[in-house]
C-alpha positions in Angstrom: -46.3 -121.6 34.2 -49.6 -123.3 33.1 -52.3 -123.1 35.7 -54.5 -126.1 36.3 -57.8 -126.4 38.3 -58.5 -129.8 39.8 -62.1 -130.5 40.7 -62.6 -133.6 42.8 -65.0 -134.2 45.7 -62.7 -136.9 47.3 -60.1 -135.0 49.4 -57.4 -137.7 49.1 -57.8 -138.0 45.3 -57.9 -134.2 44.9 -54.7 -133.8 46.9 -52.9 -136.7 45.2 -53.7 -135.2 41.8 -52.6 -131.7 42.9 -49.3 -133.1 44.3 -48.5 -135.1 41.1 -49.2 -132.1 38.9 -47.2 -129.8 41.1 -44.3 -132.2 41.1 -44.5 -132.1 37.3 -44.1 -128.4 37.4 -47.6 -127.1 37.1 -49.3 -124.4 39.2 -52.4 -126.1 40.7 -55.6 -124.9 42.4 -58.1 -127.4 43.7 -61.8 -127.3 44.7 -64.3 -129.9 45.7 -67.3 -129.1 43.6 -68.5 -128.0 40.2 -70.1 -124.8 41.6 -66.8 -123.8 43.2 -65.0 -124.6 40.0 -67.1 -122.3 38.0 -66.5 -119.5 40.5 -62.7 -120.1 40.3 -62.8 -120.2 36.5 -64.5 -116.8 36.5 -61.7 -115.4 38.8 -58.6 -117.1 37.4 -56.9 -117.6 34.1 -56.6 -121.4 34.0 -55.0 -123.3 31.1 -56.7 -126.6 32.0 -59.5 -128.0 34.1 -59.3 -131.6 35.4 -62.6 -132.8 36.9 -64.0 -136.0 38.3 -67.2 -137.0 36.6 -69.2 -138.4 39.6 -69.6 -135.7 42.2 -72.6 -134.6 44.3 -74.5 -131.6 43.1 -73.1 -130.6 39.7 -71.4 -133.6 38.1 -68.4 -133.4 35.8 -70.5 -133.7 32.7 -72.5 -130.7 33.6 -69.4 -128.8 34.6 -67.8 -129.5 31.2 -70.9 -128.1 29.5 -70.9 -125.0 31.6 -67.1 -124.5 31.2 -67.4 -124.7 27.5 -70.2 -122.1 27.4 -68.0 -119.5 29.2 -64.5 -120.6 28.0 -65.0 -122.6 24.8 -61.3 -123.1 24.2 -60.4 -124.2 27.8 -59.3 -127.8 27.7 -60.8 -130.3 30.1 -59.7 -133.7 31.3 -62.5 -135.8 32.9 -61.7 -138.7 35.2 -64.0 -141.4 36.5 -64.0 -144.7 38.2 -67.6 -145.1 37.0 -68.9 -145.4 40.5 -67.1 -148.6 41.3 -69.5 -149.5 44.0 -72.5 -148.8 41.7 -71.4 -149.6 38.2 -69.4 -151.5 35.8 -66.9 -151.1 33.0 -69.8 -150.4 30.6 -70.7 -147.4 32.8 -67.1 -146.1 32.6 -67.1 -146.4 28.9 -70.5 -144.5 28.7 -69.1 -141.7 30.8 -65.9 -141.4 28.8 -67.8 -141.5 25.5 -70.1 -138.7 26.8 -67.2 -136.4 27.9 -65.3 -137.0 24.6 -68.4 -136.0 22.7 -68.4 -132.8 24.7 -64.8 -132.1 23.7 -63.0 -133.3 26.8 -60.3 -135.9 27.2 -61.3 -138.8 29.4 -59.4 -141.1 31.7 -60.6 -143.9 34.0 -59.4 -144.6 37.5 -57.0 -145.8 38.7 -55.1 -143.3 36.6 -52.2 -144.4 34.4 -50.1 -141.4 35.6 -47.5 -141.4 32.9 -50.2 -141.4 30.2 -52.2 -138.8 32.2 -49.2 -136.5 32.5 -48.5 -136.8 28.8 -52.0 -135.8 28.0 -51.7 -132.8 30.4 -48.5 -131.8 28.6 -50.1 -132.1 25.2 -52.9 -129.9 26.3 -51.0 -127.1 28.1 -47.3 -127.7 27.3 -45.0 -130.2 28.8 -43.3 -129.1 32.1 -41.2 -132.3 32.6 
């Protein structure tokens, strides 16, 4: 069963993602920060990392860079709302362009869950 690590500082969003992925048949672990994610990646054999981009401390962009240094072939999906309270659609596009340049798949919030799950399935093997 593919193992997925969800990294999201917002508790409700993190739990929602974990529940959707578990219902789709994946084994999910979740953490609230980039630093904790790196520690878990060192300890576990994950098949995919799903990270928010805008988080306090280490943001998702830096997390992607660090993940790819230690596990270059570990796929990453990055998600962002672009800081709805602080930004615009242009900011979302900029974040998504950056993560794609780093080799990650990008999604904006609110998530299109069917498309999101198809992408997860393409990266780690479909469970549905």
